[in-house]
NURO-825453 format. One record per residue: residue in three letters; y negated, z negated, x of N, C-alpha, C in turn. Coordinates in steps of 0.05 Angstrom, whole numbers, padded with zeros to 5 digits, always signed. Example, Ala and Ser with C-alpha at 12.3 -4.5 7.8 and 13.67 -1.06 7.14 Angstrom:
ALA+00114-00156+00264+00090-00156+00246+00066-00156+00264;SER+00045-00142+00257+00021-00143+00273-00001-00157+00258;
This chain:
MET-00945+00700+00151-00918+00694+00158-00900+00717+00150;THR-00884+00727+00168-00867+00750+00162-00843+00741+00145;THR-00830+00761+00133-00807+00756+00116-00784+00744+00132;ALA-00779+00756+00156-00757+00746+00172-00761+00717+00181;LEU-00786+00710+00188-00791+00683+00196-00788+00664+00172;LEU-00796+00672+00149-00793+00655+00125-00764+00651+00119;TYR-00748+00672+00120-00719+00669+00115-00706+00652+00136;GLY-00714+00656+00161-00703+00640+00183-00709+00610+00180;LEU-00734+00604+00172-00741+00576+00168-00726+00564+00144;ALA-00723+00580+00123-00708+00570+00100-00679+00565+00107;GLY-00668+00583+00123-00640+00580+00132-00637+00555+00150;ILE-00656+00550+00168-00655+00526+00184-00657+00501+00167;GLY-00674+00502+00147-00677+00479+00129-00651+00474+00114;LEU-00639+00495+00103-00614+00491+00088-00592+00481+00107;ALA-00590+00492+00131-00569+00483+00149-00573+00454+00157;ALA-00598+00446+00162-00604+00418+00169-00598+00399+00146;LEU-00605+00408+00122-00599+00391+00098-00569+00388+00094;GLY-00554+00410+00098-00525+00409+00095-00513+00391+00117;LEU-00523+00393+00141-00512+00376+00163-00517+00347+00157;ARG-00541+00340+00148-00547+00313+00142-00530+00303+00119;GLY-00526+00319+00099-00509+00311+00076-00480+00308+00084;SER-00470+00325+00102-00442+00322+00110-00437+00297+00127;LEU-00457+00288+00141-00454+00265+00158-00460+00239+00142;ALA-00477+00240+00122-00485+00216+00108-00469+00209+00084;GLN-00456+00228+00071-00442+00222+00046-00415+00210+00051;VAL-00406+00193+00032-00380+00181+00034-00360+00195+00014;SER-00370+00209-00005-00353+00223-00024-00344+00249-00012;LEU-00318+00254-00014-00307+00279-00003-00318+00304-00017;LEU-00323+00302-00043-00334+00325-00058-00363+00331-00049;ARG-00378+00310-00045-00406+00314-00036-00407+00325-00008;ARG-00389+00317+00009-00387+00328+00036-00380+00357+00035;LEU-00362+00365+00018-00354+00393+00015-00378+00409+00005;LEU-00393+00399-00014-00416+00414-00023-00438+00416-00001;ALA-00441+00395+00015-00460+00396+00036-00452+00416+00058;LEU-00426+00418+00063-00417+00438+00083-00421+00466+00072;ASN-00418+00470+00046-00424+00497+00034-00454+00503+00036;LEU-00470+00483+00032-00499+00487+00035-00507+00494+00064;MET-00494+00481+00083-00499+00487+00111-00490+00516+00117;GLY-00467+00524+00106-00458+00552+00110-00477+00572+00098;SER-00489+00566+00075-00508+00584+00063-00533+00586+00080;GLY-00541+00564+00093-00564+00565+00111-00558+00583+00135;VAL-00534+00581+00146-00527+00598+00169-00526+00627+00161;PHE-00516+00633+00137-00516+00661+00128-00544+00672+00125;LEU-00562+00655+00115-00590+00663+00111-00603+00668+00139;MET-00597+00651+00158-00608+00654+00185-00598+00680+00197;LEU-00572+00686+00194-00561+00711+00204-00574+00735+00191;GLY-00580+00733+00166-00594+00755+00152-00622+00758+00162;ALA-00635+00736+00169-00662+00738+00180-00662+00750+00208;VAL-00642+00744+00223-00640+00755+00250-00635+00786+00249;ALA-00620+00794+00229-00613+00823+00227-00636+00839+00214;TYR-00656+00826+00203-00678+00840+00189-00694+00856+00210;ARG-00699+00881+00204-00714+00899+00222-00742+00906+00213;GLY-00748+00899+00189-00775+00905+00179-00775+00927+00157;PRO-00797+00930+00143-00798+00950+00122-00798+00978+00133;GLY-00783+00995+00120-00782+01023+00128-00761+01030+00148;LEU-00749+01010+00160-00728+01014+00180-00700+01010+00168;SER-00681+01024+00178-00654+01022+00167-00642+00995+00176;PRO-00629+00981+00158-00617+00955+00166-00593+00959+00183;ASP-00587+00939+00200-00564+00940+00217-00540+00931+00200;PRO-00519+00948+00198-00497+00941+00181-00477+00920+00192;VAL-00478+00916+00219-00458+00898+00231-00463+00869+00222;PRO-00488+00858+00224-00491+00830+00214-00486+00827+00185;GLN-00492+00848+00169-00486+00847+00140-00456+00845+00136;ALA-00441+00861+00150-00412+00860+00147-00401+00833+00156;LEU-00412+00822+00178-00402+00796+00187-00409+00774+00167;VAL-00432+00775+00156-00440+00755+00136-00422+00757+00111;LEU-00417+00781+00102-00400+00785+00079-00371+00774+00084;THR-00361+00780+00108-00335+00770+00116-00335+00739+00117;ALA-00356+00728+00128-00358+00699+00130-00360+00686+00102;ILE-00373+00699+00083-00375+00689+00056-00348+00689+00043;VAL-00332+00709+00046-00305+00711+00035-00287+00689+00047;ILE-00289+00686+00073-00273+00665+00086-00282+00637+00077;GLY-00308+00633+00074-00318+00608+00065-00310+00602+00036;LEU-00308+00622+00020-00299+00619-00008-00270+00610-00009;GLY-00253+00622+00008-00225+00614+00009-00222+00586+00020;THR-00237+00578+00040-00236+00551+00051-00246+00531+00031;THR-00267+00538+00016-00277+00519-00005-00256+00515-00027;ALA-00243+00537-00035-00222+00534-00056-00199+00516-00046;LEU-00191+00520-00021-00170+00503-00010-00178+00474-00008;MET-00203+00469+00001-00212+00441+00003-00215+00428-00024;LEU-00224+00444-00044-00225+00433-00071-00198+00425-00082;ALA-00178+00442-00075-00150+00436-00084-00140+00410-00070;TYR-00147+00407-00044-00139+00382-00030-00154+00358-00042;ALA-00179+00361-00048-00194+00339-00060-00183+00331-00087;TYR-00175+00351-00103-00163+00346-00129-00137+00330-00126;ARG-00120+00339-00107-00095+00325-00103-00099+00296-00092;LEU-00119+00292-00075-00125+00265-00066-00135+00248-00089;TYR-00151+00260-00107-00161+00244-00129-00138+00237-00148;GLU-00120+00255-00152-00097+00249-00169-00080+00227-00157;ALA-00076+00227-00131-00059+00208-00117-00073+00180-00114;LYS-00098+00180-00108-00112+00154-00102-00131+00145-00123;GLY-00141+00163-00140-00159+00156-00161-00188+00154-00152;THR-00194+00162-00128-00221+00162-00117-00224+00184-00096;LEU-00249+00191-00091-00255+00210-00069-00272+00196-00047;ASP-00274+00170-00048-00288+00155-00027-00271+00155-00002;ILE-00283+00165+00020-00268+00167+00045-00261+00140+00057;ALA-00277+00120+00052-00271+00093+00062-00246+00081+00050;LYS-00238+00091+00027-00214+00080+00013-00188+00091+00025;PHE-00190+00113+00040-00166+00125+00051-00160+00113+00079;SER-00152+00088+00080-00148+00075+00105-00122+00084+00119;GLU-00102+00094+00104-00077+00102+00117-00080+00130+00130;LEU-00103+00143+00125-00107+00169+00138-00122+00166+00165;LYS-00130+00141+00172-00145+00137+00197-00125+00133+00219;TRP-00135+00137+00244-00117+00134+00267-00113+00105+00273;
């Protein structure tokens, strides 16, 4: 099994696990962590796609895109954690089912 295939399969596994967690969890914090896990899987898959093999120079474009996506994901995670903290202060829970006034 090649290194790129191993990284690609690990990335697919992380993305699938994150997708399942974001759909199945009722806690806002757990959903946020699952989305971060899914993002990490996507970054790993992009790194596996950009891998050229031993002895070859790596392609800098996918690396730059992944680094940019990591920085944007970090900012989004910080913002969502701040929102979750404010919701917890206001309602006393992070259970999505308890936020009935936010539904359509």
